[in-house]
N, C-alpha and C positions, 0 to 999 in steps of 0.2 A: 500380156497379162496386166490386170489392174491390181497392184498391191494394195492390201488393206490390213488394218490391225486385226489381230487374232479375235478380238471380241466384237468385230464389226457385224458379223452375220446375225441376222434376225433382230437388228436394232429397231426400237420402237420410236416413232416420230411423234412428238407431243404437241407441236404447234399447228395452227390452221394451215399455213402455207407450206406445203410439202417442198416446193422448189426452194423457198428461203431456208428451210431447215436443212435440206440436203446441201445447198451451197455453203451454209455455215459449217456443216460437218466436214465437207471436203476442204474448205479453206483451212480449217484447223489441222487436218491431215497434212496439207501442203506446208503450212508454216511450222509445224512441229516435226517435219522431216519424214513423215510416214509415207508421203507421196513425193518422191524426189523429182528433181528437174528432169524432164524428158519422159516421165512415166506416161504411158498411154491409159486413157480413161475410157473403157469400153462401156457403151450404153447397157448392154445385156448384163454385164457383171454388176454394174451399179444398181440396175433395177432389181437384181436378185438380192444384193446386199441390203437395200432399203425396203424391199418388199413392195415396190410400186411399179407402175407402168413406165414406159420410156418417155412419156410426155413431160412429167416433172423433172426427169433427169435432163432432158434437152434444155428446159428452162433454167435449171440450176447451172448448167455448163455455160449458158449464155451470160448469166450473172457473173460467173467467174471470169469469163472472157472480158466483160466490162471492167473488171478489177485488174486486168492484165496478169492474171494467174494461170490462165488456160488459153491455149491457141487452138482454134477450131479450123480444120482444114477440110475442104470438100473431099469426100471419098476416103478420108483417112481418120476422121474422128477427132477426138480431143487429146491434147498433150499438155502436160504441166510445163509452164514457162515462168521465167522470172528475170528481173534485171540482175546484173552482176553486183557484187558487193560495192565495187568502186562507183558504179552508177547510183546506187542507193545512197551512198555517202554524199555524192554530189547533189542529189535531189534534196536531201535534208539541209545541206549547207545553203542552197539557194532558197528553199522554202523559209528557212529561219530569217534570212535577210529580207526577202520580199514580203512575208507576212508581218514582220516587224515594221517595215516601211508603210504598209497598208494601215497598220494600227496607228502610226504617227500621223498619217494623213487624216485618218478618221477623227483624231482629236480636234482638228480644226473644222472638219466638214460634217461631222455627224450632228443631226438635229437632236433636240431633247427627246423627241418621239423615238428616234433611232435608239437612243441609250435606254429608254424605258423598255423598248422591245427586247433589247439585248439582255437586260436584267430579268425579264420574264422568261426568256429562253434559258438563261442560266438556272432559273428556279426549276424548270423542267428537267434539266440535266442533273441538278442536285437531287431531285426526287428519284430520278432513274437510278443514279448511283446508290441511293439509300436502299434500293430494292435488291441489290446484289446479295445472292445467297438465298433469296426467297422467290426467284423467278427462273424459268428455264433459260439456259445460256443463250439460245438463239433469240428469244424474246427480249432479253436484256441487251443483247447486241444491237437489235433493231432500235430499241428505245434510246440507248446511249448514242448510237451512230446518228440517229435523226436529230437529236438535240445538239450534239457536238457540231454536226455539219451546219445547222442553223446558226449557232453561235459564231462560228468562223465566217460563214457566209454573210451575216449581217455586217460584220466589220469590213469585209471586202467591198460590199455595196456602199457602205458609208464613206469609204475612201474616195469614191467618185472618180475612179480611174479604171476605165473599162479594160485597157490593155494589161494593166497590172493584175486585175482580177482574172483575166483569161490566162495569163502566164502562171499564176498560182494554181488555177484549176488544172492546167496541163500537167504541172508537176505532181499534183495530188493524184492524178490518174496513172502515174507510172507504177505505183504500188499502193495497195489498200491501206491508207494511213490509219484508218480506224482499227486495224489489226493490233495496234499498240495497246488499246484498252484491254483486248482479250488476253494479252500476255500478262497483264496485272489484274485480271478480273477477280482472282481469288486472294488478292493482297489488298485488304480494305484500306490500309494506310496509303499505299501507293495510288490506288484508284481515287481516293478522296483528294490527295495532293494534286494529282494531274488534272482531274476533271472539275474539281470544286475550288480549291484554294488558289491554284494558278489562274484559273479563269476569273475568279473574283478579283484577283490582283490586277488583271488586265482591264476588267470592267471598271474598277475603281480609278485606274489611271486615265481611262477614257472620260469618265465622269468629271475628273479633276482637270481635264484638258491639259495634261502634261505630256507632250509628245515624246520626250526622251524616256520617261518612265514607262510609257505605253509600249514604245518600240522595244525597250529592253525586256519587259515582261513577256511580250509575245515571242521575241527571238529566243529567249531562254526556254520558254515553254516548248517551242518546236524542236529546239536542240535536244532537250531532255527526252522528248518523245522518240527522236531518232536514235539516241543512245540506248534507250530501253529496247527498241525494236532490234537494232543491230546486235546487241549483246545476246538477246534471245535467239536470233537466227544463227549467230556464231555457235552458241551452246548446242543448238539442235543440228549443227553441221549442215546447215541449209544449202551451202554451196559445195558440199563434199569435203 
């Protein structure tokens, strides 16, 4: 059986991409503990829940597989999966140090054009955060995720260290890092602090070419994100 919230039947999907919306709803169920580790996700039941064909269901499950939240097994279907709490702690410890190091390297190696592009990207993220409460959750998720990924990605590229960038990317794929924003999506102060003020501090340190300040700002930013996510998952009894 595929467990679902009592209010899930007959849900209305509001955004253009059914697969994106379904993936967003299922990700929320997983992170909030409504779909526990090991739960089977049956195509037929999901299609009935969302009132769609099996095609967008298959696409949504592939999206969740890419986020390492679902395991797809031939002839067995989809199963909820997740790293252990200890693994997630290790991931954020490593990410904090490696992304901080990338930020320090970028202080010396980023061009003026790189920094201009970083500021334009942050403007997009700031605009997306400002729409919180006035946009469908899945649409806001897509906007915030896109701009946030671009912000961090620009820094990793500006560090000019391919192996470092690949190591960070591998860690980011262990668990959907942008799930953190969803945890605080309805907390305007926390949302602004994480996605605007902390990012602006990082960008300012890069613009000032101060490696120690840039490294500290990024390291603290990633650590704070990990603490928020772990606290939420603990509260939801994500690991049982």
